[in-house]
N, C-alpha and C positions, 0 to 999 in steps of 0.2 A: 420228621413230616411222610407220613406216609404215601407209599404209589400204590393209588389204588383203580388204577384203573391205568387204557390201553395210551389217552392223553396223558396225563402224568407221567407215565418213562418214556414214551418220548420227548413228550417239557424237558425233560430232566437230564436225557442222555444228550440233547442239542444246548444243554450249558454245561454239563461236562466238557462236549467238544469245542464251548467258547473258551472254556477255561485255557484248556490244553492248549487254541492256536492262539490263545492270546500268550500264553506262559514261554509257549517257543518262538512264537514273532518277536516279545522281547528278549529272547535267549541268543538272538539273530543282533541283535546289538550289542551285546556284553564285549567286552574286549578279551577277557578272559575267557570265552567260552569258543572266539575264531576260530579255534582247530577243530572245534564240531559244527562249526557255525552249516555248514551245505546240511548234515543229518539234522539241525532243528530246522532249517528250512524245510526240509523234507516230511517232516514229522508236523511241519507247520500247515503245509500246501494237505498232507493227510486229511488233517483235523476241519481244513476247508470242507475237502471231499466228505467227508464223515457227515456234516453238518448240514450237505445237502442230500446226504442218503435218508437222515433222518426226515428230512422235510418232505421228500417226496414221498419216502414212508405214509408217514401222514399221510398227506393229500391223497394218495391210489388208497390209503385200506379205513378212509375214514364211514364209507358208509357199509365196512364191514366190522367195525365194532362192536365187539359181546359187550353188553354194561355189565354182565356178571363181573366186581371186586376180584381185586388181584389179594391175595393173605399175603400177611405177614412178609412186605417188605416196607422198608422206606430208605431213606437220602443218607442218613447218622452214617455207617458206614460208608457211605461214599463222598465223603465230603473231606475234599484233604485242600488246606489253606498252601497256597506258595507265593509271595508277593518277596516284590527285589532281585526278581529274575534280569535287571538288567545290574544288578550288582552284585551277584555269588561267585564265588570262585568254579573252575572247569569241574572241579569236583562236588560242590556242590549240587552244581548245577546239574552233573548226571544221578547223581543220588535221586536229588528231586523229581528225575526225569522216571527213572524206575517209578518213585511211590505211585506216579502218577498212572504210568501205564500199567502196572499192578493192579489198582483202582480201578481202571477202565475195561482194563480183562473181568475183573471181577463183579464189576456192573453190570457188562454185555452177556457173561454167561450166565445170572443168575436173571435178568432181567429175559432171556430167550426162552427160560424156562420158565419163568412166570408167565409167559404171555402167551406157551405154546401151542393152546387156542386159535391163536390164527399163526397159521402156517407162514407165510410170506415174513409176516413180521419178524418173529421171528427167526428166521432164514435171515436176514437184514441184519437182527442186530448179532447173531451168531458171524457176520462177514464182518461186522467193523469190528468185533473181539478179537476176529481175528488177525486185523490189523494190528492191533495194538500187543498181538502175542508175538507179533514179529519184530515190532519196535525196541519191546522187553529184550529179545534177543538180539539186535543189534543195539542195543541199551552195555546189556551182556558180555560181549564180545570186545568190550574197547577198554 
Protein backbone atom coordinates (compact mmCIF):
# COMPACT_ATOMS: atom_id res chain seq x y z
CA UNK A 1 0.00 0.00 0.00
CA UNK A 2 1.52 3.34 -1.00
CA UNK A 3 2.27 6.15 1.41
CA UNK A 4 1.18 9.02 -0.79
CA UNK A 5 0.87 12.05 1.48
CA UNK A 6 1.56 13.74 4.80
CA UNK A 7 -1.34 11.99 6.55
CA UNK A 8 -0.49 8.50 5.39
CA UNK A 9 3.16 8.87 6.41
CA UNK A 10 2.26 10.02 9.92
CA UNK A 11 -0.56 7.48 10.29
CA UNK A 12 1.83 4.67 9.39
CA UNK A 13 4.46 6.08 11.78
CA UNK A 14 1.88 5.99 14.57
CA UNK A 15 0.96 2.43 13.63
CA UNK A 16 4.62 1.34 13.75
CA UNK A 17 5.17 2.98 17.11
CA UNK A 18 2.03 1.36 18.52
CA UNK A 19 3.19 -2.06 17.36
CA UNK A 20 6.64 -1.53 18.83
CA UNK A 21 5.23 -0.30 22.13
CA UNK A 22 2.92 -3.34 22.38
CA UNK A 23 5.81 -5.69 21.57
CA UNK A 24 8.11 -4.20 24.20
CA UNK A 25 5.32 -4.15 26.78
CA UNK A 26 4.75 -7.87 26.12
CA UNK A 27 8.46 -8.55 26.54
CA UNK A 28 8.45 -6.95 29.98
CA UNK A 29 6.06 -9.68 31.12
CA UNK A 30 8.15 -12.50 29.62
CA UNK A 31 10.11 -14.32 32.37
CA UNK A 32 12.84 -15.27 29.87
CA UNK A 33 13.52 -11.57 29.31
CA UNK A 34 13.73 -10.59 32.98
CA UNK A 35 17.38 -9.53 32.69
CA UNK A 36 16.42 -6.99 29.99
CA UNK A 37 13.13 -5.89 31.55
CA UNK A 38 14.28 -2.32 32.32
CA UNK A 39 15.54 -1.87 28.76
CA UNK A 40 12.27 -3.09 27.27
CA UNK A 41 10.28 -0.90 29.68
CA UNK A 42 12.31 2.09 28.51
CA UNK A 43 11.75 1.18 24.85
CA UNK A 44 7.98 0.86 25.49
CA UNK A 45 7.97 4.27 27.21
CA UNK A 46 9.91 5.74 24.28
CA UNK A 47 7.30 4.27 21.93
CA UNK A 48 4.54 6.07 23.84
CA UNK A 49 6.53 9.32 23.60
CA UNK A 50 7.05 8.80 19.87
CA UNK A 51 3.31 8.29 19.39
CA UNK A 52 2.67 11.61 21.13
CA UNK A 53 5.32 13.29 18.98
CA UNK A 54 3.73 11.96 15.79
CA UNK A 55 0.27 13.05 16.91
CA UNK A 56 1.51 16.51 17.92
CA UNK A 57 3.36 16.87 14.61
CA UNK A 58 0.19 16.00 12.73
CA UNK A 59 -1.91 18.49 14.71
CA UNK A 60 0.59 21.32 14.47
CA UNK A 61 1.30 20.95 10.76
CA UNK A 62 -2.06 19.95 9.35
CA UNK A 63 -2.67 23.47 8.04
CA UNK A 64 0.67 23.42 6.24
CA UNK A 65 0.05 20.15 4.46
CA UNK A 66 1.16 20.14 0.89
CA UNK A 67 -1.23 18.20 -1.25
CA UNK A 68 1.60 17.33 -3.59
CA UNK A 69 1.76 13.53 -3.57
CA UNK A 70 4.72 11.55 -2.28
CA UNK A 71 6.14 9.22 -4.92
CA UNK A 72 7.73 5.79 -4.70
CA UNK A 73 7.10 5.19 -1.02
CA UNK A 74 5.22 2.11 0.17
CA UNK A 75 4.52 0.36 3.45
CA UNK A 76 5.76 -3.05 2.29
CA UNK A 77 9.46 -2.79 3.19
CA UNK A 78 8.55 -1.62 6.69
CA UNK A 79 6.02 -4.28 7.66
CA UNK A 80 7.47 -6.60 10.26
CA UNK A 81 5.44 -9.07 12.30
CA UNK A 82 6.41 -9.87 15.88
CA UNK A 83 4.23 -12.40 17.60
CA UNK A 84 4.47 -14.33 20.80
CA UNK A 85 6.62 -11.77 22.60
CA UNK A 86 5.53 -13.23 25.90
CA UNK A 87 6.87 -16.70 25.05
CA UNK A 88 10.14 -16.11 23.14
CA UNK A 89 13.60 -16.67 24.57
CA UNK A 90 15.77 -13.70 25.51
CA UNK A 91 17.94 -14.23 22.42
CA UNK A 92 14.89 -14.34 20.14
CA UNK A 93 13.48 -11.23 21.82
CA UNK A 94 16.72 -9.31 21.29
CA UNK A 95 16.88 -10.44 17.66
CA UNK A 96 13.27 -9.36 17.05
CA UNK A 97 13.91 -6.04 18.80
CA UNK A 98 16.93 -5.40 16.56
CA UNK A 99 14.80 -6.07 13.47
CA UNK A 100 12.10 -3.68 14.69
CA UNK A 101 14.60 -0.95 15.47
CA UNK A 102 16.35 -1.37 12.11
CA UNK A 103 12.98 -1.18 10.38
CA UNK A 104 11.98 1.96 12.26
CA UNK A 105 15.33 3.60 11.62
CA UNK A 106 14.95 2.92 7.86
CA UNK A 107 11.34 4.13 7.84
CA UNK A 108 11.99 7.44 9.57
CA UNK A 109 15.09 8.17 7.52
CA UNK A 110 13.24 7.53 4.27
CA UNK A 111 10.07 9.32 5.39
CA UNK A 112 12.04 12.41 6.43
CA UNK A 113 13.57 12.57 2.96
CA UNK A 114 10.23 12.04 1.22
CA UNK A 115 8.52 14.79 3.21
CA UNK A 116 11.37 17.32 3.20
CA UNK A 117 9.00 19.92 1.70
CA UNK A 118 7.68 20.25 5.27
CA UNK A 119 10.85 20.96 7.27
CA UNK A 120 9.24 20.75 10.73
CA UNK A 121 7.71 17.38 9.94
CA UNK A 122 10.94 16.13 8.40
CA UNK A 123 12.87 17.24 11.48
CA UNK A 124 10.41 15.46 13.82
CA UNK A 125 10.72 12.25 11.80
CA UNK A 126 14.53 12.49 11.84
CA UNK A 127 14.45 12.92 15.62
CA UNK A 128 12.32 9.83 16.09
CA UNK A 129 14.64 7.96 13.73
CA UNK A 130 17.61 8.98 15.88
CA UNK A 131 15.81 7.58 18.93
CA UNK A 132 15.55 4.24 17.13
CA UNK A 133 19.22 4.43 16.18
CA UNK A 134 20.04 4.85 19.87
CA UNK A 135 17.85 1.84 20.71
CA UNK A 136 19.65 -0.23 18.09
CA UNK A 137 23.00 0.80 19.51
CA UNK A 138 21.93 -0.31 23.01
CA UNK A 139 20.71 -3.64 21.64
CA UNK A 140 23.95 -4.24 19.76
CA UNK A 141 25.94 -3.62 22.95
CA UNK A 142 24.20 -6.54 24.71
